[in-house]
C-alpha positions, 0 to 999 in steps of 0.5 A: 170611146178610146180604144184600150191598149191590149194587155201583155201575155203572162209569159211577158208579165210573170218574170217581170213581176218576180224580178221587180219583187226581188228588187223591191224586197232588196230595197225594203230589207236594205233599208230595215237592216241598214237603219238597224245597223246604223243605230246599233253600231254607228249612231251617237244616241246621247244616252237615249235607249237604242231600243226606243229609237230603233222601235220608233224608226222601224215600227212603220216598216215592220207593220208591212212585213207580213204582207211584203213577205207573202207578196201581197200586191196591195201591201206593196202599194200601201208601203210605197206611200209610207216609204216616202217618209223615209225618203224625206228623212234621208234627204233631210239627213243629207244636210246634217254635217257628217251624215251625208252617207247615211242620208244618201243610203236612206234615200237610195234604198227608199227610191229603190223600193219605190220604183221596184214596187211600182213596177211590181204593182203594175205588172201584178195587176195586169197579170191578174187581169189577164188571168181573169180573161180580160183583153 
């Protein structure tokens, strides 16, 4: 049986959890507010109802809002799966004429959230294991 690597101490894990959560919240809020601002102020919706367009784009992100605000680790894990759809959409938008900036914005904030959330999830679960007394 392979030897397990020892878990880091709580003094090591707690600040990293806090920093990675703040960065993940920045990515999440940036994506939400940026998409909202773009669709309200910049996008030419060709007569479509902006409420419907914004609702369809933001509803999947808003479903996770209560868990993200409270810092629930599993919510961050599930959102890291869902945020990949916004990354894909951002990459596809990059190839549309005149929308490179918006596509890079979407892809960038999606990647920012994804990477920060992965670290938050890892360090939070390690901290929970240390608190339970595992070594």
